[in-house]
C-alpha positions as CSV (number, residue, x, y, z in Angstrom):
1,M,-5.3,-42.2,0.4
2,D,-4.5,-41.3,-3.2
3,I,-8.2,-40.7,-3.6
4,G,-8.3,-38.8,-0.2
5,V,-5.7,-36.6,-2.1
6,I,-7.2,-35.9,-5.7
7,L,-10.8,-35.5,-3.8
8,G,-9.6,-33.1,-1.0
9,G,-7.3,-31.5,-4.2
10,M,-10.7,-30.7,-5.7
11,I,-12.2,-29.8,-2.4
12,L,-10.0,-27.0,-2.5
13,K,-9.8,-26.3,-6.2
14,H,-13.6,-25.4,-6.0
15,I,-14.5,-24.8,-3.0
16,T,-13.4,-21.0,-2.3
17,S,-14.6,-20.6,1.3
18,N,-12.1,-21.7,4.1
19,T,-14.9,-21.8,6.4
20,K,-16.6,-24.2,3.8
21,Q,-13.3,-26.0,3.0
22,N,-12.7,-26.8,6.6
23,K,-16.1,-28.0,6.9
24,L,-16.2,-30.1,4.5
25,M,-12.6,-31.9,4.6
26,G,-14.3,-32.5,8.2
27,L,-17.1,-34.0,7.6
28,I,-15.3,-36.6,5.8
29,G,-12.6,-37.0,7.7
30,M,-9.3,-36.0,5.7
31,R,-7.9,-32.7,7.7
32,H,-5.3,-35.6,8.3
33,I,-3.8,-35.9,4.5
34,E,-3.7,-31.5,4.3
35,N,-0.2,-32.0,4.2
36,E,-0.1,-34.6,1.2
37,I,-2.4,-32.1,-0.8
38,D,-0.2,-29.3,-0.2
39,K,3.0,-31.8,-1.4
40,L,1.1,-32.8,-4.5
41,V,0.2,-29.1,-5.0
42,Y,3.9,-27.2,-4.7
43,D,4.8,-30.6,-7.2
44,E,2.5,-29.9,-9.6
45,Y,2.3,-25.5,-9.5
46,G,5.7,-25.5,-7.4
47,D,7.4,-23.6,-10.0
48,K,4.8,-21.2,-11.1
49,L,4.2,-20.9,-7.3
50,D,8.0,-19.4,-6.8
51,E,8.0,-17.6,-10.0
52,K,4.6,-15.8,-9.2
53,D,5.9,-14.7,-5.7
54,K,9.3,-14.1,-7.5
55,E,6.6,-10.9,-9.4
56,I,4.7,-10.7,-6.4
57,E,8.2,-9.8,-4.0
58,K,9.4,-7.3,-7.2
59,K,6.0,-5.6,-7.4
60,D,6.1,-4.8,-3.6
61,N,9.1,-3.5,-3.7
62,E,8.2,-1.4,-6.5
63,I,5.0,-0.5,-4.7
64,K,7.7,0.3,-1.1
65,T,10.1,2.6,-3.3
66,K,7.3,5.0,-4.8
67,D,5.9,4.7,-1.2
68,N,9.5,6.5,0.5
69,E,9.4,8.6,-2.7
70,L,5.9,9.8,-1.9
71,K,6.6,10.3,1.8
72,T,9.9,12.2,0.7
73,K,7.6,14.7,-1.3
74,D,5.0,14.9,1.2
75,K,7.8,16.5,3.3
76,K,9.2,18.6,1.0
77,I,5.9,20.0,0.4
78,D,4.9,20.5,4.4
79,E,8.5,22.2,4.5
80,L,7.5,24.7,1.2
81,N,4.0,24.9,3.0
82,Q,6.0,25.6,6.1
83,T,7.9,28.6,4.7
84,N,5.2,30.0,3.0
85,E,3.5,30.2,5.9
86,E,6.3,31.8,7.7
87,Y,6.2,34.7,4.5
88,K,2.7,35.7,4.2
89,N,3.4,36.2,8.2
90,K,6.2,38.5,8.0
91,L,4.1,40.2,5.1
92,K,1.4,40.8,7.5
93,E,3.6,41.9,9.7
94,L,5.4,44.3,7.6
95,N,2.3,45.3,5.5
96,K,1.3,46.6,9.6
97,T,3.8,48.9,9.7
98,T,2.9,52.9,9.5
99,N,5.3,54.3,7.9
100,L,5.4,52.9,4.5
101,P,4.3,54.0,0.9
102,P,0.9,53.6,-0.6
103,E,2.8,51.4,-3.1
104,A,4.6,49.4,-0.7
105,K,1.4,48.3,1.2
106,K,-0.1,47.9,-2.4
107,I,3.0,45.6,-3.1
108,I,2.8,43.7,0.2
109,N,-1.0,43.7,-0.1
110,S,-0.4,42.1,-3.4
111,M,2.3,40.1,-1.9
112,M,0.0,38.4,0.4
113,L,-2.5,36.8,-2.1
114,L,-0.3,34.5,-3.9
């Protein structure tokens, strides 16, 4: 059993493909001791794994926070773009007015370019 655990640990460490790991473990009849291998790995590296899990969780939370900030900024940009379109439409309507002096039309046309 001990040799099987060591052999299983070596298989899991040196063969990166899950499919190949499962096939090899099945061929040598070691599927039944996989839990023992997991315990051995956790006993050996559990503290490091827990530390890495905490780091990953922290990074995940940072990413979620940044994602929420970006969504908020995107929403604000969409609102500003919509307001900008409304202003452009109002300027177009105002430009169609026939009783405006030529200087006012020039100003409106220059504002529509912005």
